[in-house]
C-alpha positions in Angstrom: 15.0 230.3 -21.8 17.7 232.6 -23.0 21.3 231.5 -23.8 20.3 227.8 -23.8 23.8 226.8 -24.9 25.1 228.0 -21.5 22.4 226.5 -19.4 23.1 223.1 -17.9 20.3 221.3 -16.0 21.1 218.1 -14.1 19.2 214.9 -14.1 16.0 214.4 -12.2 15.3 218.2 -11.8 11.7 219.5 -11.6 11.0 222.8 -13.3 7.5 224.2 -12.9 5.4 226.6 -14.9 6.7 230.2 -15.3 10.3 229.4 -14.5 12.7 231.6 -16.4 16.3 230.6 -16.9 18.7 233.0 -18.7 22.3 233.4 -19.5 23.3 236.7 -21.1 25.1 236.8 -24.5 28.8 236.3 -23.7 27.8 235.8 -20.1 28.6 233.1 -17.6 27.1 229.6 -17.4 24.0 228.7 -15.5 24.6 225.3 -13.9 21.9 223.4 -11.9 22.8 220.1 -10.2 20.9 216.9 -10.1 17.5 216.5 -8.4 16.9 220.2 -7.8 13.4 221.6 -7.6 12.6 224.9 -9.4 9.1 226.1 -8.3 6.7 228.3 -10.2 7.9 231.6 -11.5 11.5 231.0 -10.4 13.8 233.5 -12.2 17.5 232.5 -12.6 19.6 235.1 -14.5 23.3 234.5 -15.2 25.4 237.4 -16.4 28.3 236.2 -14.3 28.3 232.4 -13.6 25.5 231.0 -11.4 26.0 227.5 -10.0 23.3 225.7 -8.0 24.1 222.4 -6.4 22.2 219.1 -6.2 19.2 218.3 -4.1 18.1 222.0 -3.7 14.6 223.3 -3.3 14.0 226.7 -4.9 10.5 227.7 -3.9 8.0 229.7 -6.0 8.9 233.2 -7.1 12.6 233.1 -6.1 15.0 235.4 -8.0 18.7 234.6 -8.3 20.7 237.1 -10.4 24.3 238.1 -11.1 23.6 241.3 -12.9 22.5 244.9 -12.4 21.6 247.8 -14.7 24.1 250.7 -15.3 23.4 253.8 -13.3 23.9 256.2 -16.3 22.3 254.1 -19.0 19.6 251.8 -17.6 19.6 249.8 -20.9 23.1 248.5 -20.2 23.6 245.5 -17.9 26.8 244.5 -16.1 27.8 241.6 -13.9 27.8 241.8 -10.1 29.8 238.6 -9.4 29.4 234.9 -9.6 26.8 233.1 -7.4 27.4 229.7 -5.9 24.6 227.8 -4.1 25.7 224.6 -2.5 24.0 221.2 -2.2 20.7 220.7 -0.3 20.0 224.4 0.0 16.4 225.6 0.6 15.5 229.0 -0.9 12.2 230.1 0.6 9.4 231.7 -1.4 10.1 234.9 -3.2 13.6 235.3 -1.7 16.3 237.2 -3.7 19.9 236.1 -4.1 22.2 238.9 -5.4 25.6 238.6 -7.3 28.8 237.8 -5.6 27.2 235.5 -3.0 28.1 232.0 -1.9 25.5 229.9 0.0 26.9 226.9 1.7 25.6 223.3 1.7 22.5 222.7 3.7 21.7 226.4 4.3 18.1 227.7 4.6 17.0 231.0 3.2 13.7 232.3 4.6 10.8 233.5 2.5 11.2 237.0 1.2 14.8 237.3 2.4 17.3 239.4 0.4 20.7 237.7 0.4 23.5 240.2 -0.1 26.4 238.4 1.7 27.7 234.8 2.0 25.7 232.3 4.0 27.7 229.6 5.9 26.9 225.9 5.4 23.9 224.8 7.5 23.0 228.4 8.4 19.5 229.8 8.4 19.0 233.5 7.3 16.0 235.7 7.2 15.0 239.3 6.5 16.1 242.3 4.4 19.0 242.2 4.3 19.3 238.5 5.2 20.8 237.9 8.6 21.5 234.6 10.6 18.9 233.3 13.1 18.9 230.4 15.5 21.8 228.5 16.9 
């Protein structure tokens, strides 16, 4: 873990081997609600704030990050906007959630999807870039 003073993990959470949680120096908080599951090799990176609700399932290999590297100097990192993930959200295996995105309560993100835009509560999205499916 990096920036542990800005990482807040709720009660009853499960965190599996290989999970990496980080908050950049002078960056935003990383907040995870109660009873949230973080699978193997999950990577949560907060430059701008990242908030994850309660009762979420974050499957193996998921990346959630609110930063990007500078185009002129690749050693420099900057924020890309806060990320908010609601309660009871399912993030499928190896999906990616980029900065500036809000995912509503009860949403489902398909495996390998790349989320670049907000996802409505209860909505299911799949693909690259992620797009809604179903009714």
